[in-house]
TORMI-299062 format. One record per residue (C-alpha): residue number from 1; x, z, y negated. Coordinates in steps of 0.02 Angstrom, whole numbers, plus 50000, padded with zeros to 5 digits. Example, Ala and Ser with C-alpha at 12.3 -4.5 7.8 and 13.67 -1.06 7.14 Angstrom:
2
<site><n>1</n><X>50615</X><Z>50390</Z><Y>50225</Y></site>
<site><n>2</n><X>50684</X><Z>50357</Z><Y>50053</Y></site>
END
This chain:
369
<site><n>1</n><X>56111</X><Z>53737</Z><Y>46605</Y></site>
<site><n>2</n><X>56041</X><Z>53826</Z><Y>46747</Y></site>
<site><n>3</n><X>55938</X><Z>53971</Z><Y>46654</Y></site>
<site><n>4</n><X>55873</X><Z>53876</Z><Y>46538</Y></site>
<site><n>5</n><X>55793</X><Z>53756</Z><Y>46658</Y></site>
<site><n>6</n><X>55746</X><Z>53927</Z><Y>46750</Y></site>
<site><n>7</n><X>55648</X><Z>53978</Z><Y>46609</Y></site>
<site><n>8</n><X>55582</X><Z>53846</Z><Y>46570</Y></site>
<site><n>9</n><X>55501</X><Z>53804</Z><Y>46768</Y></site>
<site><n>10</n><X>55442</X><Z>54008</Z><Y>46772</Y></site>
<site><n>11</n><X>55355</X><Z>53984</Z><Y>46567</Y></site>
<site><n>12</n><X>55260</X><Z>53815</Z><Y>46589</Y></site>
<site><n>13</n><X>55141</X><Z>53853</Z><Y>46717</Y></site>
<site><n>14</n><X>55086</X><Z>54041</Z><Y>46618</Y></site>
<site><n>15</n><X>55070</X><Z>53921</Z><Y>46456</Y></site>
<site><n>16</n><X>54975</X><Z>53789</Z><Y>46556</Y></site>
<site><n>17</n><X>54842</X><Z>53909</Z><Y>46650</Y></site>
<site><n>18</n><X>54819</X><Z>54001</Z><Y>46457</Y></site>
<site><n>19</n><X>54794</X><Z>53832</Z><Y>46371</Y></site>
<site><n>20</n><X>54648</X><Z>53787</Z><Y>46511</Y></site>
<site><n>21</n><X>54562</X><Z>53940</Z><Y>46500</Y></site>
<site><n>22</n><X>54556</X><Z>53926</Z><Y>46315</Y></site>
<site><n>23</n><X>54503</X><Z>53760</Z><Y>46342</Y></site>
<site><n>24</n><X>54361</X><Z>53805</Z><Y>46470</Y></site>
<site><n>25</n><X>54298</X><Z>53963</Z><Y>46359</Y></site>
<site><n>26</n><X>54267</X><Z>53854</Z><Y>46223</Y></site>
<site><n>27</n><X>54170</X><Z>53715</Z><Y>46335</Y></site>
<site><n>28</n><X>54057</X><Z>53861</Z><Y>46390</Y></site>
<site><n>29</n><X>54025</X><Z>53923</Z><Y>46224</Y></site>
<site><n>30</n><X>53977</X><Z>53744</Z><Y>46155</Y></site>
<site><n>31</n><X>53869</X><Z>53724</Z><Y>46330</Y></site>
<site><n>32</n><X>53770</X><Z>53923</Z><Y>46304</Y></site>
<site><n>33</n><X>53768</X><Z>53884</Z><Y>46096</Y></site>
<site><n>34</n><X>53598</X><Z>53801</Z><Y>46118</Y></site>
<site><n>35</n><X>53556</X><Z>53938</Z><Y>46228</Y></site>
<site><n>36</n><X>53511</X><Z>54052</Z><Y>46065</Y></site>
<site><n>37</n><X>53419</X><Z>53907</Z><Y>45962</Y></site>
<site><n>38</n><X>53234</X><Z>53864</Z><Y>45948</Y></site>
<site><n>39</n><X>53178</X><Z>53727</Z><Y>46049</Y></site>
<site><n>40</n><X>53013</X><Z>53638</Z><Y>46057</Y></site>
<site><n>41</n><X>52965</X><Z>53619</Z><Y>46255</Y></site>
<site><n>42</n><X>52915</X><Z>53415</Z><Y>46291</Y></site>
<site><n>43</n><X>52823</X><Z>53383</Z><Y>46451</Y></site>
<site><n>44</n><X>52862</X><Z>53228</Z><Y>46534</Y></site>
<site><n>45</n><X>52775</X><Z>53196</Z><Y>46703</Y></site>
<site><n>46</n><X>52866</X><Z>53158</Z><Y>46857</Y></site>
<site><n>47</n><X>52753</X><Z>53038</Z><Y>46952</Y></site>
<site><n>48</n><X>52654</X><Z>52920</Z><Y>46852</Y></site>
<site><n>49</n><X>52470</X><Z>52904</Z><Y>46851</Y></site>
<site><n>50</n><X>52337</X><Z>52860</Z><Y>46761</Y></site>
<site><n>51</n><X>52306</X><Z>53032</Z><Y>46687</Y></site>
<site><n>52</n><X>52491</X><Z>53081</Z><Y>46662</Y></site>
<site><n>53</n><X>52469</X><Z>52964</Z><Y>46493</Y></site>
<site><n>54</n><X>52372</X><Z>53107</Z><Y>46411</Y></site>
<site><n>55</n><X>52513</X><Z>53226</Z><Y>46423</Y></site>
<site><n>56</n><X>52660</X><Z>53118</Z><Y>46443</Y></site>
<site><n>57</n><X>52783</X><Z>53149</Z><Y>46290</Y></site>
<site><n>58</n><X>52659</X><Z>53295</Z><Y>46225</Y></site>
<site><n>59</n><X>52713</X><Z>53476</Z><Y>46160</Y></site>
<site><n>60</n><X>52679</X><Z>53642</Z><Y>46234</Y></site>
<site><n>61</n><X>52585</X><Z>53763</Z><Y>46133</Y></site>
<site><n>62</n><X>52518</X><Z>53954</Z><Y>46111</Y></site>
<site><n>63</n><X>52333</X><Z>53972</Z><Y>46100</Y></site>
<site><n>64</n><X>52236</X><Z>54113</Z><Y>46146</Y></site>
<site><n>65</n><X>52380</X><Z>54189</Z><Y>46262</Y></site>
<site><n>66</n><X>52414</X><Z>54034</Z><Y>46365</Y></site>
<site><n>67</n><X>52507</X><Z>53896</Z><Y>46335</Y></site>
<site><n>68</n><X>52446</X><Z>53719</Z><Y>46336</Y></site>
<site><n>69</n><X>52482</X><Z>53531</Z><Y>46333</Y></site>
<site><n>70</n><X>52430</X><Z>53444</Z><Y>46163</Y></site>
<site><n>71</n><X>52337</X><Z>53278</Z><Y>46218</Y></site>
<site><n>72</n><X>52307</X><Z>53126</Z><Y>46103</Y></site>
<site><n>73</n><X>52300</X><Z>53118</Z><Y>45929</Y></site>
<site><n>74</n><X>52267</X><Z>53272</Z><Y>45825</Y></site>
<site><n>75</n><X>52220</X><Z>53213</Z><Y>45682</Y></site>
<site><n>76</n><X>52033</X><Z>53140</Z><Y>45751</Y></site>
<site><n>77</n><X>51883</X><Z>53231</Z><Y>45753</Y></site>
<site><n>78</n><X>51865</X><Z>53247</Z><Y>45937</Y></site>
<site><n>79</n><X>52040</X><Z>53312</Z><Y>45968</Y></site>
<site><n>80</n><X>52022</X><Z>53459</Z><Y>45839</Y></site>
<site><n>81</n><X>51897</X><Z>53554</Z><Y>45934</Y></site>
<site><n>82</n><X>52024</X><Z>53553</Z><Y>46057</Y></site>
<site><n>83</n><X>52128</X><Z>53714</Z><Y>46075</Y></site>
<site><n>84</n><X>52270</X><Z>53644</Z><Y>46125</Y></site>
<site><n>85</n><X>52279</X><Z>53557</Z><Y>45971</Y></site>
<site><n>86</n><X>52277</X><Z>53695</Z><Y>45848</Y></site>
<site><n>87</n><X>52378</X><Z>53812</Z><Y>45928</Y></site>
<site><n>88</n><X>52564</X><Z>53855</Z><Y>45881</Y></site>
<site><n>89</n><X>52704</X><Z>53744</Z><Y>45921</Y></site>
<site><n>90</n><X>52834</X><Z>53832</Z><Y>46064</Y></site>
<site><n>91</n><X>52967</X><Z>53883</Z><Y>45959</Y></site>
<site><n>92</n><X>53088</X><Z>53987</Z><Y>46091</Y></site>
<site><n>93</n><X>53249</X><Z>54041</Z><Y>46176</Y></site>
<site><n>94</n><X>53343</X><Z>54128</Z><Y>46290</Y></site>
<site><n>95</n><X>53341</X><Z>54339</Z><Y>46274</Y></site>
<site><n>96</n><X>53406</X><Z>54464</Z><Y>46419</Y></site>
<site><n>97</n><X>53262</X><Z>54545</Z><Y>46462</Y></site>
<site><n>98</n><X>53265</X><Z>54752</Z><Y>46420</Y></site>
<site><n>99</n><X>53318</X><Z>54836</Z><Y>46566</Y></site>
<site><n>100</n><X>53335</X><Z>54692</Z><Y>46669</Y></site>
<site><n>101</n><X>53475</X><Z>54605</Z><Y>46740</Y></site>
<site><n>102</n><X>53412</X><Z>54431</Z><Y>46702</Y></site>
<site><n>103</n><X>53362</X><Z>54332</Z><Y>46535</Y></site>
<site><n>104</n><X>53190</X><Z>54311</Z><Y>46495</Y></site>
<site><n>105</n><X>53113</X><Z>54175</Z><Y>46364</Y></site>
<site><n>106</n><X>53032</X><Z>54211</Z><Y>46202</Y></site>
<site><n>107</n><X>52947</X><Z>54111</Z><Y>46081</Y></site>
<site><n>108</n><X>52881</X><Z>54114</Z><Y>45910</Y></site>
<site><n>109</n><X>52675</X><Z>54148</Z><Y>45883</Y></site>
<site><n>110</n><X>52657</X><Z>54102</Z><Y>45699</Y></site>
<site><n>111</n><X>52779</X><Z>54026</Z><Y>45553</Y></site>
<site><n>112</n><X>52720</X><Z>54189</Z><Y>45429</Y></site>
<site><n>113</n><X>52763</X><Z>54308</Z><Y>45478</Y></site>
<site><n>114</n><X>52894</X><Z>54230</Z><Y>45640</Y></site>
<site><n>115</n><X>52811</X><Z>54363</Z><Y>45764</Y></site>
<site><n>116</n><X>52883</X><Z>54345</Z><Y>45939</Y></site>
<site><n>117</n><X>52817</X><Z>54364</Z><Y>46091</Y></site>
<site><n>118</n><X>52892</X><Z>54361</Z><Y>46291</Y></site>
<site><n>119</n><X>52842</X><Z>54203</Z><Y>46387</Y></site>
<site><n>120</n><X>52795</X><Z>54273</Z><Y>46568</Y></site>
<site><n>121</n><X>52693</X><Z>54180</Z><Y>46722</Y></site>
<site><n>122</n><X>52550</X><Z>54294</Z><Y>46780</Y></site>
<site><n>123</n><X>52592</X><Z>54359</Z><Y>46959</Y></site>
<site><n>124</n><X>52401</X><Z>54328</Z><Y>47009</Y></site>
<site><n>125</n><X>52345</X><Z>54169</Z><Y>46953</Y></site>
<site><n>126</n><X>52531</X><Z>54081</Z><Y>46916</Y></site>
<site><n>127</n><X>52461</X><Z>54036</Z><Y>46717</Y></site>
<site><n>128</n><X>52607</X><Z>54037</Z><Y>46599</Y></site>
<site><n>129</n><X>52563</X><Z>54152</Z><Y>46452</Y></site>
<site><n>130</n><X>52646</X><Z>54256</Z><Y>46330</Y></site>
<site><n>131</n><X>52631</X><Z>54440</Z><Y>46248</Y></site>
<site><n>132</n><X>52720</X><Z>54581</Z><Y>46191</Y></site>
<site><n>133</n><X>52825</X><Z>54671</Z><Y>46337</Y></site>
<site><n>134</n><X>52682</X><Z>54784</Z><Y>46390</Y></site>
<site><n>135</n><X>52585</X><Z>54621</Z><Y>46435</Y></site>
<site><n>136</n><X>52731</X><Z>54564</Z><Y>46519</Y></site>
<site><n>137</n><X>52819</X><Z>54691</Z><Y>46631</Y></site>
<site><n>138</n><X>52698</X><Z>54683</Z><Y>46758</Y></site>
<site><n>139</n><X>52704</X><Z>54482</Z><Y>46791</Y></site>
<site><n>140</n><X>52865</X><Z>54376</Z><Y>46839</Y></site>
<site><n>141</n><X>52943</X><Z>54386</Z><Y>46655</Y></site>
<site><n>142</n><X>53111</X><Z>54274</Z><Y>46741</Y></site>
<site><n>143</n><X>53250</X><Z>54230</Z><Y>46745</Y></site>
<site><n>144</n><X>53225</X><Z>54077</Z><Y>46657</Y></site>
<site><n>145</n><X>53357</X><Z>53937</Z><Y>46649</Y></site>
<site><n>146</n><X>53382</X><Z>53772</Z><Y>46589</Y></site>
<site><n>147</n><X>53470</X><Z>53619</Z><Y>46699</Y></site>
<site><n>148</n><X>53665</X><Z>53599</Z><Y>46632</Y></site>
<site><n>149</n><X>53625</X><Z>53427</Z><Y>46592</Y></site>
<site><n>150</n><X>53463</X><Z>53384</Z><Y>46526</Y></site>
<site><n>151</n><X>53412</X><Z>53559</Z><Y>46497</Y></site>
<site><n>152</n><X>53258</X><Z>53566</Z><Y>46570</Y></site>
<site><n>153</n><X>53148</X><Z>53729</Z><Y>46600</Y></site>
<site><n>154</n><X>53183</X><Z>53820</Z><Y>46768</Y></site>
<site><n>155</n><X>53106</X><Z>53985</Z><Y>46819</Y></site>
<site><n>156</n><X>53174</X><Z>54087</Z><Y>46976</Y></site>
<site><n>157</n><X>53312</X><Z>53936</Z><Y>47006</Y></site>
<site><n>158</n><X>53188</X><Z>53792</Z><Y>47002</Y></site>
<site><n>159</n><X>53079</X><Z>53677</Z><Y>46909</Y></site>
<site><n>160</n><X>52901</X><Z>53707</Z><Y>46986</Y></site>
<site><n>161</n><X>52789</X><Z>53692</Z><Y>46836</Y></site>
<site><n>162</n><X>52628</X><Z>53589</Z><Y>46819</Y></site>
<site><n>163</n><X>52476</X><Z>53535</Z><Y>46725</Y></site>
<site><n>164</n><X>52320</X><Z>53580</Z><Y>46756</Y></site>
<site><n>165</n><X>52156</X><Z>53510</Z><Y>46674</Y></site>
<site><n>166</n><X>52045</X><Z>53679</Z><Y>46686</Y></site>
<site><n>167</n><X>51912</X><Z>53562</Z><Y>46571</Y></site>
<site><n>168</n><X>51894</X><Z>53378</Z><Y>46515</Y></site>
<site><n>169</n><X>52057</X><Z>53348</Z><Y>46402</Y></site>
<site><n>170</n><X>52112</X><Z>53532</Z><Y>46411</Y></site>
<site><n>171</n><X>52250</X><Z>53548</Z><Y>46510</Y></site>
<site><n>172</n><X>52346</X><Z>53725</Z><Y>46551</Y></site>
<site><n>173</n><X>52531</X><Z>53750</Z><Y>46589</Y></site>
<site><n>174</n><X>52551</X><Z>53841</Z><Y>46769</Y></site>
<site><n>175</n><X>52695</X><Z>53891</Z><Y>46890</Y></site>
<site><n>176</n><X>52657</X><Z>53835</Z><Y>47062</Y></site>
<site><n>177</n><X>52757</X><Z>53971</Z><Y>47154</Y></site>
<site><n>178</n><X>52700</X><Z>53942</Z><Y>47308</Y></site>
<site><n>179</n><X>52759</X><Z>53750</Z><Y>47300</Y></site>
<site><n>180</n><X>52594</X><Z>53719</Z><Y>47385</Y></site>
<site><n>181</n><X>52493</X><Z>53625</Z><Y>47217</Y></site>
<site><n>182</n><X>52396</X><Z>53773</Z><Y>47175</Y></site>
<site><n>183</n><X>52280</X><Z>53757</Z><Y>47323</Y></site>
<site><n>184</n><X>52233</X><Z>53945</Z><Y>47350</Y></site>
<site><n>185</n><X>52243</X><Z>53968</Z><Y>47124</Y></site>
<site><n>186</n><X>52108</X><Z>53831</Z><Y>47082</Y></site>
<site><n>187</n><X>51953</X><Z>53758</Z><Y>47101</Y></site>
<site><n>188</n><X>51955</X><Z>53604</Z><Y>47226</Y></site>
<site><n>189</n><X>51978</X><Z>53441</Z><Y>47148</Y></site>
<site><n>190</n><X>52049</X><Z>53519</Z><Y>46990</Y></site>
<site><n>191</n><X>52190</X><Z>53383</Z><Y>46934</Y></site>
<site><n>192</n><X>52375</X><Z>53444</Z><Y>46935</Y></site>
<site><n>193</n><X>52515</X><Z>53356</Z><Y>46890</Y></site>
<site><n>194</n><X>52686</X><Z>53387</Z><Y>46923</Y></site>
<site><n>195</n><X>52790</X><Z>53424</Z><Y>46765</Y></site>
<site><n>196</n><X>52958</X><Z>53426</Z><Y>46678</Y></site>
<site><n>197</n><X>52987</X><Z>53542</Z><Y>46525</Y></site>
<site><n>198</n><X>53133</X><Z>53471</Z><Y>46391</Y></site>
<site><n>199</n><X>53202</X><Z>53569</Z><Y>46278</Y></site>
<site><n>200</n><X>53221</X><Z>53473</Z><Y>46116</Y></site>
<site><n>201</n><X>53298</X><Z>53585</Z><Y>45957</Y></site>
<site><n>202</n><X>53153</X><Z>53612</Z><Y>45839</Y></site>
<site><n>203</n><X>53137</X><Z>53498</Z><Y>45707</Y></site>
<site><n>204</n><X>53193</X><Z>53567</Z><Y>45535</Y></site>
<site><n>205</n><X>53063</X><Z>53529</Z><Y>45379</Y></site>
<site><n>206</n><X>53110</X><Z>53510</Z><Y>45199</Y></site>
<site><n>207</n><X>53105</X><Z>53691</Z><Y>45111</Y></site>
<site><n>208</n><X>52960</X><Z>53700</Z><Y>45001</Y></site>
<site><n>209</n><X>53014</X><Z>53703</Z><Y>44802</Y></site>
<site><n>210</n><X>53008</X><Z>53867</Z><Y>44728</Y></site>
<site><n>211</n><X>52885</X><Z>53842</Z><Y>44572</Y></site>
<site><n>212</n><X>52988</X><Z>53936</Z><Y>44474</Y></site>
<site><n>213</n><X>53155</X><Z>53870</Z><Y>44513</Y></site>
<site><n>214</n><X>53209</X><Z>53750</Z><Y>44344</Y></site>
<site><n>215</n><X>53202</X><Z>53572</Z><Y>44404</Y></site>
<site><n>216</n><X>53299</X><Z>53478</Z><Y>44247</Y></site>
<site><n>217</n><X>53468</X><Z>53541</Z><Y>44133</Y></site>
<site><n>218</n><X>53358</X><Z>53595</Z><Y>43988</Y></site>
<site><n>219</n><X>53278</X><Z>53715</Z><Y>44096</Y></site>
<site><n>220</n><X>53406</X><Z>53778</Z><Y>44188</Y></site>
<site><n>221</n><X>53486</X><Z>53816</Z><Y>44013</Y></site>
<site><n>222</n><X>53335</X><Z>53904</Z><Y>43944</Y></site>
<site><n>223</n><X>53329</X><Z>54005</Z><Y>44105</Y></site>
<site><n>224</n><X>53512</X><Z>54060</Z><Y>44097</Y></site>
<site><n>225</n><X>53485</X><Z>54096</Z><Y>43908</Y></site>
<site><n>226</n><X>53359</X><Z>54219</Z><Y>43939</Y></site>
<site><n>227</n><X>53439</X><Z>54293</Z><Y>44065</Y></site>
<site><n>228</n><X>53581</X><Z>54334</Z><Y>43966</Y></site>
<site><n>229</n><X>53449</X><Z>54401</Z><Y>43825</Y></site>
<site><n>230</n><X>53385</X><Z>54518</Z><Y>43956</Y></site>
<site><n>231</n><X>53551</X><Z>54588</Z><Y>44014</Y></site>
<site><n>232</n><X>53613</X><Z>54611</Z><Y>43845</Y></site>
<site><n>233</n><X>53451</X><Z>54701</Z><Y>43800</Y></site>
<site><n>234</n><X>53469</X><Z>54817</Z><Y>43950</Y></site>
<site><n>235</n><X>53656</X><Z>54840</Z><Y>43902</Y></site>
<site><n>236</n><X>53610</X><Z>54900</Z><Y>43718</Y></site>
<site><n>237</n><X>53465</X><Z>55016</Z><Y>43794</Y></site>
<site><n>238</n><X>53569</X><Z>55107</Z><Y>43908</Y></site>
<site><n>239</n><X>53707</X><Z>55120</Z><Y>43751</Y></site>
<site><n>240</n><X>53576</X><Z>55202</Z><Y>43646</Y></site>
<site><n>241</n><X>53510</X><Z>55298</Z><Y>43777</Y></site>
<site><n>242</n><X>53683</X><Z>55367</Z><Y>43802</Y></site>
<site><n>243</n><X>53720</X><Z>55407</Z><Y>43627</Y></site>
<site><n>244</n><X>53557</X><Z>55493</Z><Y>43616</Y></site>
<site><n>245</n><X>53613</X><Z>55632</Z><Y>43775</Y></site>
<site><n>246</n><X>53778</X><Z>55646</Z><Y>43680</Y></site>
<site><n>247</n><X>53712</X><Z>55693</Z><Y>43513</Y></site>
<site><n>248</n><X>53570</X><Z>55821</Z><Y>43613</Y></site>
<site><n>249</n><X>53730</X><Z>55889</Z><Y>43692</Y></site>
<site><n>250</n><X>53827</X><Z>55908</Z><Y>43542</Y></site>
<site><n>251</n><X>53669</X><Z>55992</Z><Y>43431</Y></site>
<site><n>252</n><X>53661</X><Z>56105</Z><Y>43581</Y></site>
<site><n>253</n><X>53827</X><Z>56184</Z><Y>43592</Y></site>
<site><n>254</n><X>53830</X><Z>56242</Z><Y>43391</Y></site>
<site><n>255</n><X>53663</X><Z>56310</Z><Y>43395</Y></site>
<site><n>256</n><X>53717</X><Z>56424</Z><Y>43575</Y></site>
<site><n>257</n><X>53863</X><Z>56452</Z><Y>43480</Y></site>
<site><n>258</n><X>53774</X><Z>56535</Z><Y>43332</Y></site>
<site><n>259</n><X>53652</X><Z>56644</Z><Y>43439</Y></site>
<site><n>260</n><X>53787</X><Z>56713</Z><Y>43549</Y></site>
<site><n>261</n><X>53888</X><Z>56791</Z><Y>43382</Y></site>
<site><n>262</n><X>53713</X><Z>56859</Z><Y>43283</Y></site>
<site><n>263</n><X>53678</X><Z>56938</Z><Y>43459</Y></site>
<site><n>264</n><X>53865</X><Z>57021</Z><Y>43439</Y></site>
<site><n>265</n><X>53843</X><Z>57064</Z><Y>43273</Y></site>
<site><n>266</n><X>53683</X><Z>57169</Z><Y>43294</Y></site>
<site><n>267</n><X>53728</X><Z>57254</Z><Y>43458</Y></site>
<site><n>268</n><X>53930</X><Z>57298</Z><Y>43351</Y></site>
<site><n>269</n><X>54008</X><Z>57252</Z><Y>43523</Y></site>
<site><n>270</n><X>54160</X><Z>57100</Z><Y>43541</Y></site>
<site><n>271</n><X>54144</X><Z>57006</Z><Y>43660</Y></site>
<site><n>272</n><X>54331</X><Z>56967</Z><Y>43738</Y></site>
<site><n>273</n><X>54288</X><Z>56942</Z><Y>43906</Y></site>
<site><n>274</n><X>54195</X><Z>57029</Z><Y>44056</Y></site>
<site><n>275</n><X>54262</X><Z>57207</Z><Y>43989</Y></site>
<site><n>276</n><X>54170</X><Z>57295</Z><Y>43841</Y></site>
<site><n>277</n><X>54251</X><Z>57386</Z><Y>43712</Y></site>
<site><n>278</n><X>54201</X><Z>57528</Z><Y>43662</Y></site>
<site><n>279</n><X>54273</X><Z>57546</Z><Y>43466</Y></site>
<site><n>280</n><X>54196</X><Z>57740</Z><Y>43451</Y></site>
<site><n>281</n><X>54339</X><Z>57807</Z><Y>43588</Y></site>
<site><n>282</n><X>54472</X><Z>57762</Z><Y>43475</Y></site>
<site><n>283</n><X>54445</X><Z>57890</Z><Y>43354</Y></site>
<site><n>284</n><X>54481</X><Z>57766</Z><Y>43179</Y></site>
<site><n>285</n><X>54491</X><Z>57824</Z><Y>43032</Y></site>
<site><n>286</n><X>54445</X><Z>57695</Z><Y>42909</Y></site>
<site><n>287</n><X>54536</X><Z>57767</Z><Y>42750</Y></site>
<site><n>288</n><X>54673</X><Z>57764</Z><Y>42824</Y></site>
<site><n>289</n><X>54741</X><Z>57623</Z><Y>42754</Y></site>
<site><n>290</n><X>54708</X><Z>57696</Z><Y>42576</Y></site>
<site><n>291</n><X>54850</X><Z>57793</Z><Y>42600</Y></site>
<site><n>292</n><X>54974</X><Z>57649</Z><Y>42553</Y></site>
<site><n>293</n><X>54971</X><Z>57558</Z><Y>42417</Y></site>
<site><n>294</n><X>54906</X><Z>57376</Z><Y>42414</Y></site>
<site><n>295</n><X>55018</X><Z>57268</Z><Y>42506</Y></site>
<site><n>296</n><X>55113</X><Z>57404</Z><Y>42586</Y></site>
<site><n>297</n><X>55036</X><Z>57423</Z><Y>42756</Y></site>
<site><n>298</n><X>55148</X><Z>57415</Z><Y>42890</Y></site>
<site><n>299</n><X>55141</X><Z>57329</Z><Y>43048</Y></site>
<site><n>300</n><X>55143</X><Z>57493</Z><Y>43146</Y></site>
<site><n>301</n><X>55124</X><Z>57648</Z><Y>43114</Y></site>
<site><n>302</n><X>55289</X><Z>57661</Z><Y>43198</Y></site>
<site><n>303</n><X>55375</X><Z>57519</Z><Y>43090</Y></site>
<site><n>304</n><X>55456</X><Z>57585</Z><Y>42935</Y></site>
<site><n>305</n><X>55466</X><Z>57441</Z><Y>42851</Y></site>
<site><n>306</n><X>55378</X><Z>57258</Z><Y>42834</Y></site>
<site><n>307</n><X>55531</X><Z>57167</Z><Y>42927</Y></site>
<site><n>308</n><X>55435</X><Z>57083</Z><Y>43071</Y></site>
<site><n>309</n><X>55580</X><Z>57089</Z><Y>43171</Y></site>
<site><n>310</n><X>55656</X><Z>57248</Z><Y>43249</Y></site>
<site><n>311</n><X>55808</X><Z>57168</Z><Y>43241</Y></site>
<site><n>312</n><X>55792</X><Z>57093</Z><Y>43046</Y></site>
<site><n>313</n><X>55933</X><Z>57034</Z><Y>42929</Y></site>
<site><n>314</n><X>55840</X><Z>57127</Z><Y>42794</Y></site>
<site><n>315</n><X>55877</X><Z>57292</Z><Y>42867</Y></site>
<site><n>316</n><X>56065</X><Z>57271</Z><Y>42902</Y></site>
<site><n>317</n><X>56079</X><Z>57203</Z><Y>42732</Y></site>
<site><n>318</n><X>55999</X><Z>57395</Z><Y>42672</Y></site>
<site><n>319</n><X>56146</X><Z>57475</Z><Y>42759</Y></site>
<site><n>320</n><X>56045</X><Z>57521</Z><Y>42895</Y></site>
<site><n>321</n><X>56156</X><Z>57448</Z><Y>43074</Y></site>
<site><n>322</n><X>56045</X><Z>57421</Z><Y>43213</Y></site>
<site><n>323</n><X>56213</X><Z>57401</Z><Y>43316</Y></site>
<site><n>324</n><X>56207</X><Z>57586</Z><Y>43336</Y></site>
<site><n>325</n><X>56023</X><Z>57580</Z><Y>43406</Y></site>
<site><n>326</n><X>56092</X><Z>57457</Z><Y>43565</Y></site>
<site><n>327</n><X>56240</X><Z>57562</Z><Y>43600</Y></site>
<site><n>328</n><X>56203</X><Z>57650</Z><Y>43767</Y></site>
<site><n>329</n><X>56271</X><Z>57819</Z><Y>43655</Y></site>
<site><n>330</n><X>56108</X><Z>57795</Z><Y>43540</Y></site>
<site><n>331</n><X>55950</X><Z>57879</Z><Y>43570</Y></site>
<site><n>332</n><X>55792</X><Z>57852</Z><Y>43512</Y></site>
<site><n>333</n><X>55793</X><Z>58019</Z><Y>43398</Y></site>
<site><n>334</n><X>55924</X><Z>57986</Z><Y>43296</Y></site>
<site><n>335</n><X>55866</X><Z>57813</Z><Y>43261</Y></site>
<site><n>336</n><X>55676</X><Z>57895</Z><Y>43188</Y></site>
<site><n>337</n><X>55768</X><Z>58031</Z><Y>43104</Y></site>
<site><n>338</n><X>55855</X><Z>57894</Z><Y>43008</Y></site>
<site><n>339</n><X>55699</X><Z>57806</Z><Y>42983</Y></site>
<site><n>340</n><X>55603</X><Z>57977</Z><Y>42909</Y></site>
<site><n>341</n><X>55753</X><Z>58004</Z><Y>42767</Y></site>
<site><n>342</n><X>55768</X><Z>57836</Z><Y>42718</Y></site>
<site><n>343</n><X>55581</X><Z>57856</Z><Y>42678</Y></site>
<site><n>344</n><X>55581</X><Z>58023</Z><Y>42609</Y></site>
<site><n>345</n><X>55737</X><Z>57982</Z><Y>42487</Y></site>
<site><n>346</n><X>55622</X><Z>57802</Z><Y>42440</Y></site>
<site><n>347</n><X>55448</X><Z>57890</Z><Y>42423</Y></site>
<site><n>348</n><X>55376</X><Z>57722</Z><Y>42498</Y></site>
<site><n>349</n><X>55277</X><Z>57756</Z><Y>42657</Y></site>
<site><n>350</n><X>55376</X><Z>57788</Z><Y>42805</Y></site>
<site><n>351</n><X>55373</X><Z>57835</Z><Y>42996</Y></site>
<site><n>352</n><X>55217</X><Z>57944</Z><Y>43030</Y></site>
<site><n>353</n><X>55203</X><Z>58046</Z><Y>43186</Y></site>
<site><n>354</n><X>55090</X><Z>58026</Z><Y>43303</Y></site>
<site><n>355</n><X>54961</X><Z>58178</Z><Y>43342</Y></site>
<site><n>356</n><X>54833</X><Z>58196</Z><Y>43455</Y></site>
<site><n>357</n><X>54632</X><Z>58206</Z><Y>43356</Y></site>
<site><n>358</n><X>54548</X><Z>58286</Z><Y>43493</Y></site>
<site><n>359</n><X>54647</X><Z>58429</Z><Y>43486</Y></site>
<site><n>360</n><X>54623</X><Z>58461</Z><Y>43290</Y></site>
<site><n>361</n><X>54428</X><Z>58421</Z><Y>43325</Y></site>
<site><n>362</n><X>54438</X><Z>58536</Z><Y>43485</Y></site>
<site><n>363</n><X>54535</X><Z>58687</Z><Y>43339</Y></site>
<site><n>364</n><X>54405</X><Z>58646</Z><Y>43204</Y></site>
<site><n>365</n><X>54248</X><Z>58675</Z><Y>43326</Y></site>
<site><n>366</n><X>54330</X><Z>58833</Z><Y>43380</Y></site>
<site><n>367</n><X>54372</X><Z>58891</Z><Y>43180</Y></site>
<site><n>368</n><X>54190</X><Z>58872</Z><Y>43143</Y></site>
<site><n>369</n><X>54113</X><Z>58944</Z><Y>43283</Y></site>
END
């Protein structure tokens, strides 16, 4: 009873610690999931004023390498000339800045193609701008972050963004890095409003329908039929090409063999592999087969009968026993004498004694000389 209790007390804290670590990891992943989503920036004024109504609740847009705040109704004719109302809405997310230990901020600058640029703060004027890495490298590129609860934008650990009215009705986004109301960065009398930038998930628009996509059931059936027909035609074409290729290969092989045979007949050579045989060196007598009657040509000059097997039953039936030839006392000379005697008695073809033609030819040359 004591051992199970001890095991339970020992394992329980480990299990509880593992479960807590898993829960915290899941919560962290859920909290940080929004950082990789494209979000818009919504402006809200910290202090209410007469001018704050122009920009409160408006979106941040990108135009001419700067970040502006939309004002009024973008459909009115007066606001169409405002660059802030014709810019590209901010649609960005956090991304680790190259060669740095902090995260930067990127945003799309166009919908088609969806190109990305880095968001940075000009180190001299404190204007919030966007550009490629070469443009942002020498300026303030981060660290960008957001608050945990309301997900408001922060830079360098605090919220210091302000809206500056550069021209009447045109508000640009700045970062008050010195926290002095930009007294040394903008002309005297310029309106400066402290603002908060809240990240709001980008609204997904309804995708435009594909004009080539079938809408009704009949159109879908028609497209499916056409696609099946095209696939069948492609298969037939491929099969026809394969057959034509096989036919060309088969017609080419016999012609090549016929050409090789004709060439060998002209040259008088027999192709038996790599070695070439010269039959003239064998001194074969083409009339040697005339000595024997038709159908009596032996298989070899050293064979006296037509028996294919040396131990054939036919030879044994004629009275010539092959048992003596395989005994230890027999000899090849006795075997040859016996064959020669039988050949003389029968008058048929018998054993022909081998000779060397080179010696005979040499003697004839000597006699003629």
